[in-house]
MARBA-3410 file (N, C-alpha, C, O; in Angstrom, 1 decimal):
131
6.6,-63.9,7.4,7.6,-64.7,6.7,8.9,-63.9,6.5,10.0,-64.4,6.6 ~ 8.8,-62.6,6.3,9.9,-61.7,6.1,10.8,-61.7,7.3,12.0,-61.7,7.2 ~ 10.2,-61.6,8.5,11.0,-61.6,9.8,11.8,-62.9,9.9,12.9,-62.9,10.4 ~ 11.1,-64.0,9.5,11.8,-65.3,9.6,13.1,-65.3,8.7,14.1,-65.9,9.2 ~ 13.0,-64.7,7.5,14.2,-64.7,6.7,15.3,-63.8,7.3,16.5,-64.2,7.2
14.9,-62.7,7.9,15.9,-61.9,8.5,16.6,-62.6,9.7,17.9,-62.6,9.8 ~ 15.9,-63.4,10.4,16.4,-64.2,11.5,17.4,-65.2,11.0,18.4,-65.5,11.6 ~ 17.0,-65.9,9.9,17.8,-66.9,9.3,19.1,-66.3,8.8,20.2,-66.9,9.0 ~ 19.1,-65.1,8.2,20.3,-64.5,7.7,21.2,-64.1,8.9,22.4,-64.4,8.8 ~ 20.7,-63.6,10.0,21.5,-63.2,11.1,22.1,-64.5,11.8,23.3,-64.5,12.1
21.3,-65.6,11.9,21.8,-66.8,12.5,22.9,-67.4,11.6,23.9,-67.8,12.2 ~ 22.8,-67.4,10.3,23.8,-67.9,9.4,25.1,-67.1,9.5,26.2,-67.6,9.4 ~ 24.9,-65.7,9.6,26.1,-64.8,9.8,26.9,-65.1,11.0,28.1,-65.1,11.0 ~ 26.1,-65.5,12.1,26.8,-65.8,13.4,27.6,-67.1,13.2,28.6,-67.2,13.9 ~ 27.2,-68.0,12.4,27.9,-69.3,12.2,28.9,-69.2,11.1,29.4,-70.3,10.7
29.1,-68.1,10.6,30.0,-67.9,9.4,31.4,-68.4,9.8,31.8,-68.4,11.0 ~ 32.2,-68.7,8.9,33.6,-69.1,9.2,34.4,-68.0,9.9,35.3,-68.3,10.7 ~ 34.1,-66.7,9.6,34.8,-65.6,10.3,34.5,-65.6,11.7,35.4,-65.3,12.5 ~ 33.3,-65.9,12.1,32.9,-65.8,13.5,33.5,-67.0,14.3,33.8,-66.9,15.5 ~ 33.6,-68.1,13.7,34.0,-69.4,14.4,35.4,-69.9,14.1,35.8,-70.9,14.6
36.1,-69.2,13.2,37.4,-69.8,12.7,38.5,-69.7,13.7,38.5,-68.8,14.6 ~ 39.4,-70.6,13.5,40.7,-70.5,14.2,41.7,-70.0,13.2,41.7,-70.4,12.0 ~ 42.5,-69.0,13.6,43.4,-68.3,12.6,44.8,-68.8,12.9,45.3,-68.9,14.0 ~ 45.5,-69.1,11.8,46.9,-69.6,11.9,47.7,-68.6,11.0,47.3,-68.2,9.9 ~ 48.9,-68.3,11.5,49.9,-67.5,10.7,51.1,-68.3,10.5,51.7,-68.9,11.4
51.5,-68.3,9.2,52.8,-69.0,8.8,53.8,-67.8,8.6,53.5,-66.9,7.9 ~ 55.0,-67.9,9.2,55.9,-66.8,9.2,57.3,-67.3,8.8,57.7,-68.4,9.2 ~ 58.0,-66.6,7.9,59.3,-66.8,7.5,60.1,-65.5,7.7,59.8,-64.5,7.1 ~ 61.0,-65.5,8.7,61.8,-64.3,9.0,63.2,-64.5,8.7,63.8,-65.5,9.0 ~ 63.9,-63.5,8.0,65.3,-63.5,7.7,65.9,-62.2,8.0,65.3,-61.1,7.7
67.0,-62.2,8.7,67.7,-60.9,8.9,69.2,-61.1,8.7,69.8,-62.1,9.2 ~ 69.8,-60.3,7.9,71.2,-60.3,7.6,71.8,-59.0,8.1,71.4,-57.9,7.7 ~ 72.9,-59.1,8.8,73.7,-57.9,9.2,75.2,-58.4,9.2,75.5,-59.5,9.5 ~ 76.0,-57.5,9.0,77.5,-57.8,8.9,77.8,-58.7,10.1,77.8,-58.3,11.2 ~ 78.2,-59.9,9.8,78.7,-60.9,10.8,77.6,-61.6,11.5,77.9,-62.4,12.4
76.3,-61.3,11.2,75.2,-62.0,12.0,74.0,-62.3,11.1,73.7,-61.4,10.3 ~ 73.5,-63.5,11.2,72.3,-63.8,10.5,71.3,-64.5,11.4,71.7,-65.3,12.3 ~ 70.0,-64.2,11.2,69.0,-64.9,12.0,67.9,-65.4,10.9,67.6,-64.7,10.0 ~ 67.5,-66.6,11.2,66.4,-67.1,10.3,65.4,-67.8,11.2,65.8,-68.5,12.2 ~ 64.2,-67.7,10.9,63.1,-68.4,11.7,61.9,-68.7,10.9,61.5,-67.8,10.0
61.4,-69.8,11.1,60.1,-70.2,10.4,59.2,-70.8,11.5,59.7,-71.5,12.4 ~ 57.9,-70.4,11.4,57.0,-71.0,12.4,55.6,-70.9,11.8,55.3,-70.3,10.8 ~ 54.7,-71.7,12.5,53.3,-71.7,12.1,52.6,-71.8,13.4,52.7,-72.9,14.1 ~ 51.8,-70.8,13.8,51.2,-70.8,15.1,49.7,-70.3,15.0,49.4,-69.6,14.0 ~ 48.9,-70.6,15.9,47.5,-70.2,16.0,47.5,-68.8,16.7,48.2,-68.6,17.6
46.6,-68.0,16.2,46.4,-66.6,16.8,45.0,-66.6,17.4,44.0,-67.2,16.9 ~ 45.0,-66.0,18.6,43.7,-65.8,19.3,43.5,-64.3,19.4,44.3,-63.5,19.8 ~ 42.3,-63.8,18.9,42.0,-62.4,18.9,42.3,-61.7,20.3,41.8,-62.2,21.3 ~ 43.0,-60.6,20.3,43.3,-59.8,21.5,44.4,-60.3,22.3,44.7,-59.7,23.4 ~ 45.0,-61.4,21.9,46.2,-62.0,22.7,47.4,-61.9,21.9,47.4,-62.2,20.7
48.5,-61.6,22.6,49.8,-61.6,21.9,50.4,-63.0,21.8,50.3,-63.7,22.8 ~ 50.9,-63.4,20.7,51.4,-64.7,20.5,52.8,-64.7,20.1,53.2,-63.9,19.2 ~ 53.6,-65.5,20.7,55.1,-65.6,20.3,55.1,-66.4,19.0,54.7,-67.6,18.9 ~ 55.7,-65.8,18.0,55.9,-66.5,16.7,57.1,-67.3,16.6,57.1,-68.4,16.2 ~ 58.2,-66.7,17.1,59.5,-67.4,17.2,60.3,-66.7,18.3,60.2,-65.6,18.6
61.3,-67.5,18.8,62.2,-67.1,19.8,63.4,-68.0,19.6,63.4,-69.2,20.0 ~ 64.5,-67.4,19.1,65.7,-68.3,18.8,66.4,-68.7,20.1,67.3,-69.6,20.0 ~ 66.1,-68.0,21.2,66.7,-68.5,22.5,68.2,-68.4,22.7,68.7,-69.0,23.6 ~ 68.8,-67.6,21.9,70.3,-67.4,22.0,70.6,-66.6,23.2,69.8,-65.7,23.5 ~ 71.6,-67.0,24.0,71.9,-66.2,25.2,72.3,-64.8,24.9,71.9,-63.9,25.7
73.0,-64.5,23.8,73.3,-63.1,23.5,72.7,-62.8,22.1,73.0,-63.6,21.1 ~ 72.0,-61.8,21.9,71.4,-61.4,20.6,70.2,-62.2,20.3,69.9,-62.4,19.1 ~ 69.4,-62.6,21.2,68.2,-63.3,21.0,67.2,-62.5,20.1,67.1,-61.3,20.3 ~ 66.5,-63.2,19.1,65.6,-62.5,18.3,64.2,-63.1,18.6,64.1,-64.3,18.5 ~ 63.2,-62.3,18.8,61.9,-62.7,19.2,60.9,-62.0,18.2,60.9,-60.8,18.0
59.9,-62.8,17.7,58.8,-62.3,16.9,57.5,-62.5,17.6,57.3,-63.6,18.2 ~ 56.6,-61.5,17.6,55.3,-61.6,18.3,54.3,-61.1,17.4,54.5,-60.3,16.5 ~ 53.0,-61.6,17.5,51.9,-61.1,16.7,50.7,-61.0,17.5,50.5,-61.7,18.5 ~ 49.8,-60.2,17.1,48.5,-60.0,17.7,47.4,-59.8,16.6,47.6,-59.0,15.7 ~ 46.4,-60.7,16.6,45.3,-60.6,15.7,44.4,-59.4,16.0,43.9,-59.3,17.1
44.4,-58.4,15.1,43.6,-57.1,15.4,42.2,-57.1,14.9,41.3,-56.7,15.7 ~ 42.0,-57.6,13.7,40.7,-57.4,13.1,40.5,-58.5,12.0,41.5,-58.8,11.2 ~ 39.3,-59.0,11.8,39.0,-59.9,10.8,37.8,-59.4,10.0,36.7,-59.1,10.7 ~ 37.9,-59.2,8.7,36.7,-58.8,7.9,36.5,-59.9,6.8,37.3,-60.8,6.8 ~ 35.5,-59.7,6.0,35.3,-60.7,5.0,36.4,-60.7,3.9,36.7,-61.7,3.3
37.1,-59.6,3.8,38.2,-59.5,2.8,39.6,-59.7,3.3,40.5,-60.1,2.5 ~ 39.9,-59.3,4.5,41.2,-59.4,5.0,41.3,-59.6,6.5,40.3,-59.4,7.2 ~ 42.5,-59.9,6.9,42.9,-60.1,8.3,44.0,-59.1,8.6,45.0,-59.0,7.9 ~ 43.9,-58.4,9.7,44.9,-57.4,10.2,45.6,-58.0,11.4,44.9,-58.3,12.4 ~ 46.9,-58.1,11.3,47.7,-58.5,12.5,48.8,-57.5,12.7,49.4,-56.9,11.8
49.1,-57.3,14.0,50.3,-56.5,14.4,51.4,-57.4,14.7,51.3,-58.4,15.4 ~ 52.6,-57.1,14.1,53.8,-57.9,14.2,54.9,-57.0,14.9,55.0,-55.9,14.6 ~ 55.7,-57.7,15.7,56.8,-57.0,16.3,58.0,-58.0,16.3,57.8,-59.1,16.8 ~ 59.1,-57.6,15.8,60.3,-58.4,15.8,61.4,-57.6,16.6,61.7,-56.4,16.2 ~ 61.9,-58.2,17.7,62.9,-57.5,18.5,64.1,-58.3,18.7,64.1,-59.6,18.6
65.2,-57.6,19.0,66.5,-58.3,19.2,67.0,-57.8,20.6,67.0,-56.7,20.9 ~ 67.5,-58.8,21.3,68.1,-58.4,22.6,69.6,-58.0,22.4,70.4,-58.7,21.8 ~ 69.9,-56.8,22.8,71.3,-56.3,22.6,72.2,-56.8,23.7,71.8,-57.5,24.6 ~ 73.5,-56.6,23.5,74.5,-57.1,24.4,74.3,-56.6,25.8,74.7,-57.3,26.8 ~ 73.8,-55.4,26.0,73.6,-54.8,27.3,72.3,-55.3,28.0,71.9,-54.9,29.1
71.5,-56.2,27.3,70.3,-56.7,27.8,69.0,-55.9,27.4,67.9,-56.4,27.6 ~ 69.2,-54.8,26.8,68.0,-54.0,26.3,67.5,-54.6,25.1,68.2,-55.4,24.4 ~ 66.2,-54.3,24.7,65.6,-54.8,23.5,65.5,-53.7,22.5,65.1,-52.6,22.8 ~ 65.9,-54.1,21.2,65.8,-53.2,20.1,64.8,-53.7,19.1,64.8,-54.9,18.8 ~ 63.8,-52.8,18.7,62.8,-53.2,17.8,63.4,-53.2,16.4,63.9,-52.1,15.9
63.4,-54.3,15.7,63.8,-54.4,14.3,62.8,-53.9,13.3,63.0,-53.1,12.4 ~ 61.5,-54.4,13.5,60.4,-54.0,12.7,59.1,-54.2,13.5,59.1,-55.0,14.4 ~ 58.1,-53.3,13.2,56.8,-53.5,13.9,55.7,-53.1,13.0,55.0,-52.1,13.2 ~ 55.5,-53.8,11.9,54.4,-53.5,11.0,53.0,-54.0,11.4,52.9,-54.9,12.2 ~ 52.0,-53.4,10.8,50.7,-53.9,10.9,50.4,-54.5,9.5,50.5,-53.7,8.5
50.1,-55.7,9.4,50.0,-56.4,8.1,48.5,-56.7,7.8,47.8,-57.2,8.7 ~ 48.0,-56.2,6.7,46.7,-56.5,6.2,46.8,-57.5,5.1,47.4,-57.1,4.0 ~ 46.3,-58.7,5.2,46.4,-59.7,4.2,45.1,-60.4,4.0,44.3,-60.6,4.9 ~ 44.9,-60.9,2.8,43.7,-61.7,2.5,44.1,-63.2,3.0,45.3,-63.5,3.2 ~ 43.1,-64.0,3.2,43.3,-65.3,3.6,44.1,-66.1,2.5,43.8,-65.9,1.3
45.0,-66.9,2.8,45.8,-67.6,1.9,46.5,-66.8,0.9,46.9,-67.3,-0.2 ~ 46.8,-65.5,1.2,47.5,-64.6,0.3,48.7,-64.1,1.0,48.6,-63.2,1.9 ~ 49.9,-64.6,0.7,51.1,-64.2,1.4,51.4,-62.7,1.3,51.1,-62.1,0.2 ~ 51.9,-62.1,2.4,52.3,-60.7,2.4,53.8,-60.7,2.8,54.2,-61.5,3.6 ~ 54.5,-59.7,2.2,56.0,-59.6,2.5,56.2,-58.2,3.0,55.7,-57.2,2.5
57.1,-58.1,4.0,57.6,-56.9,4.5,59.1,-56.9,4.5,59.7,-57.8,5.0 ~ 59.7,-55.9,3.9,61.1,-55.8,3.9,61.5,-54.5,4.6,60.9,-53.5,4.5 ~ 62.7,-54.6,5.3,63.1,-53.5,6.1,64.6,-53.4,6.0,65.3,-54.4,6.1 ~ 65.2,-52.2,5.8,66.6,-52.1,5.8,67.0,-50.9,6.7,66.4,-49.9,6.7 ~ 68.1,-51.1,7.4,68.7,-50.1,8.2,70.1,-49.9,7.8,71.0,-50.7,8.1
70.4,-48.8,7.0,71.7,-48.6,6.4,72.8,-48.3,7.4,73.9,-48.7,7.2 ~ 72.4,-47.7,8.5,73.4,-47.4,9.5,74.0,-48.6,10.2,75.1,-48.6,10.6 ~ 73.2,-49.7,10.3,73.7,-51.0,10.8,74.0,-52.0,9.8,74.4,-53.1,10.1 ~ 73.9,-51.6,8.5,74.1,-52.5,7.4,73.2,-53.8,7.6,73.8,-54.9,7.6 ~ 72.0,-53.5,7.8,71.0,-54.6,8.2,69.9,-54.7,7.2,69.4,-53.6,6.8
69.5,-55.9,6.9,68.3,-56.1,6.0,67.5,-57.2,6.7,68.0,-58.2,7.1 ~ 66.2,-56.9,6.8,65.3,-57.9,7.4,64.1,-58.1,6.4,63.6,-57.2,5.8 ~ 63.6,-59.4,6.4,62.5,-59.7,5.5,61.5,-60.6,6.3,62.0,-61.5,7.0 ~ 60.3,-60.3,6.2,59.2,-61.0,6.9,58.2,-61.4,5.9,57.6,-60.5,5.3 ~ 57.9,-62.7,5.8,56.8,-63.2,4.9,55.8,-63.8,5.8,56.1,-64.7,6.7
54.5,-63.4,5.6,53.4,-63.8,6.4,52.3,-64.4,5.6,51.9,-63.8,4.5 ~ 51.7,-65.5,6.0,50.5,-66.0,5.3,49.5,-66.4,6.4,49.8,-67.1,7.4 ~ 48.3,-65.9,6.3,47.2,-66.2,7.3,46.2,-67.2,6.7,45.8,-67.0,5.6 ~ 45.9,-68.2,7.5,45.0,-69.2,7.0,43.9,-69.4,8.1,44.2,-69.1,9.3 ~ 42.8,-69.9,7.7,41.7,-70.2,8.6,41.7,-71.8,8.7,41.6,-72.4,7.7
41.7,-72.3,9.9,41.7,-73.7,10.1,40.5,-74.2,10.8,40.3,-75.4,11.1
END
């Protein structure tokens, strides 16, 4: 009977919400720099191991793109890698921020970044949910 209980525990663990969940990230990005502002909001699904475009403002000059990758899911938190980049006038890409965010489900996390040499401030708010 003891072996049967172990099997039941393993089977229920495999069917847990963590193993079968779809992960969604809600993002609010704001960047202010002298003479330039970018704002983006999105809500997208994340697939483990795949890079997902969070937002792309599609501007011909100075486009800002946000990307995320789901790294790890535990019972307590979800880890995602975020990258926000801006296309410069010469066509090269500049990374504005690239944090790894560890957040609990339905617990918003905020990342603030400032670059004094460019008089730039960026804010990224992230909330991860299971759907």
